[in-house]
N, C-alpha and C positions, 0 to 999 in steps of 0.2 A: 828833729830834722833841722839841719843847718841851711842857711840861705847863702847863695853865691852872690858875688858883687854884680851890680847891674851892668848890662851890656851897653856900650856906647855906640848906638846905631841910629840911622835916620828913621823917620816915621814910616817909610815904606817897608823897611825890614821888620819893624815892630809888629805891623799888622798883616804881614804876608804869612802864608803857610810855610812851615819849616820842618826839616828833618834833623835829627840829632844822632850822633854816634860816639860812643865812648871807646877809646883805645889807650891802654896803658894809663898814663897820667894825663891824657888829653881828652877834651870833649869838643867835638866839632858840631857846629850848628850851621846848616845850609838853608838859605832862604833867598828872597828877592828884595833888593833895596831900590832906591830911586834910579840907579844907573844900570840895574840888571842883577843877575844872580850873584850872590855874595856869600862869603864864608867867614865865620868868626870862630876863634879857638880859645878855649879855656884851659889853663894850666893848673893842675892840682898842686904842683910844686911851688908856684908863685902866687896862687890864689888870685889870678888876674886874667883878663880877656885881651886878646889881640886880634888883628885882622889876619885871616889865614891866606895861604898861597892859593890863588884861583886855580880851578881845573883847567886842563888843556882845552876842553870844550865846556865853558861855563853853562850851568843849567841848575834847575831846582825841581822839586816834586819827583824825587828819584826813588828807586828801590835800592836797598842796601843790606849788606851782611858783613860780618867780620870774622877773622880767624887770627888769633894771637895779635900781632902788631899791624896786621893788614886789614884794611876795610875796602870793600868793593862797592862801587856805586854804578848802577845800571839805568839806562833810559833817562827820562826826564823831559823838561820843557825849557827851551831857550828863552831869551828876553823878548822874542817876537811871538811867543806862544806856540811855537812849532814843536811837536813831539819828535824826539830824536832817539836813536838806538845806540848812542855812544856808551862805552863802559870804561871806567878808570879805577885804578886801585890807589889807595893812599897809604904810605908807610909812615907810621907815627914816630919811628926812630930817626928817619931822615927828613921828615916833613915834606916829602915830595910826592908828586902824582905821576902815574904811569898809564899810558893808553893801552887798553886790552882789546882783543877781538870783539866786534860788535855782536849784539844779540840778534837772533834770527828775525824777530817780529817787533815792529814799533808802532803798529796801528792802534786805534782807540776802540776797537771792537771788544766785546766781552772775551776774557781770557778762556782758552780751551786747553791750554797745556802749560807746562813749566819748563824751565831750562836749567841745566846743571853745568857749572863751570869747573873744569879740572885745572888746578893751579900748576900741575906738572906738565901736562900736554898743551895747556893754554887753548883748550877747545871747549865749545858749548855743545851739550847734548840735549835734545828735546825729550821731554817726558810727557807723553799724551795723557789727557784727562786728569791733570793734577789739581786744578782748582778745587778747594774743599767744599764748594757750595755755600749755602746760607745767604745772608744779606736779604735783599728785597727792598721794596719801596719804602724810603725813609729810614731803613735800618743801616747800621754801619756794616761794612764788609767784614768777613772773618779776619781776625788778627792772627799773625803767625809768630812762633817763637821756637828756638832750638835749645834743648837741654839734654846733656849727656849724649850728644850726637843723634838725637831723635827730634823729628819735626812735629810740632803740635799746632792746632788751630783752635781759636776760641770763636765759636759760632754763637753770637749773642742772640740771633733771631730764634734759634732752637734751644738756646741755653745749654749747648752741648760742648764738651771738650773732646776734640778728635786728635788721633795720632796717625801719622802717615806710615803705612806698612811699606818699607822699601822692597821687601820680598814679593809681595802681591801687587805692589804699585796701586794702592787704594787707601782711602781714608776710612778709619774705623772709629766709631763713637765709643769712648771709654769711660765717660762719666759726665757729671753735671758741673756747670760753672757756679760760683757763688751768686746768690740772688741779686746782689748789687750790680752785677754785670749787665742786667737787663735795663737798668735805669737809663733814661734818655735814649732808648732804642739802641744801646750799645755804643753811642758816641761818648766821648769824654772818659774812656778807659784806655789803659796801656797794658799790653800783654808782652812779657819779655821772658827770656831764659837767663838764668844766672848760675853757671856751673851745672850742678845736678838738680837745680831747683827751677820750677816754673812760677812766675810772679805775675799777679794782676794788680794794677793800681787803678782805683776808681775815685772819681771826683764827687762833689756834692750831688746827692740824689734829688733833693728838692730844697725849698726855702727853709724847711725845718731841720734838715740834716746837712749842716754846712761844715763838712770835713772831708779830707782825703784819707782813704783807707788802703792798706797794702795787705794782700793775701798771698800765701805761697803754698806750694805742694811739692813734695819730693817724690818723683815717680818710683824710685827704688823701694819706697816704704809701703807700696800697695796702691789700691784704687784711689782715685782723687778724694782727698779729705782736705778741704781748704782751711788754713789757719791764718787768722788775722795777726800779723806780726808788727803792725804799726799804724798809727793814725795821727792826723794833725788838723786842728781847726783851720778851715780855709774856705773862702768864697770862690776860689778860682776853679775854672773848668780845666781838665787835664788835656792840654792841646798836644803835648809832646813829651817823650820820656826817653832817657838813656840810663843804663845801669853801668856803673864803673866799679872795677875791682873784682869781677867774677872770674 
């Protein structure tokens, strides 16, 4: 595993919660610095960091998804801590932001539905009863990932891998997660899709097992059978993750 150059940020950004998104040869990291929400951009071509162009409505703690060279960021919190329903897309080829129609709900109550955005019609459609369940007191919420155009959820509380049936509009448990996913009550893991592969990245389990492990499963090859494809000695907690080149 190679290490990237250090980011030149203020102390506020270093300790703030952050989201990351990989697009093409760029990696975006969105967080909150001393002056408010900020964006930093890593270029694989130059192996360097630079300050990214701010959003039209700067915010952090967002939901995000990507398609080819387009990333969509929805919701979030502004510098005053207000939850907002703004949606913007980022084009990695032009390096620009575009304001999209707002999502339907922006309150802080437990989620009871999902929303789907159509890039062609530029409209949101509500999907009832979509949250996958799981979580609980002290437990991490279920993680979501897309592989081969299918939506998966890692429910660390139940140690189950679930797939969303678009036909029946319901979640179906299809197998178990690797045992390491339960360490630290599901916190400190990353769950991502990479092309036709589902990937789980887990940080140190305890003081005796100080390493980061990477597991993967290819859905087209049958029921979940997790294979460890990499590991690295590390004391670091897995706070954030992005996968580039899928």
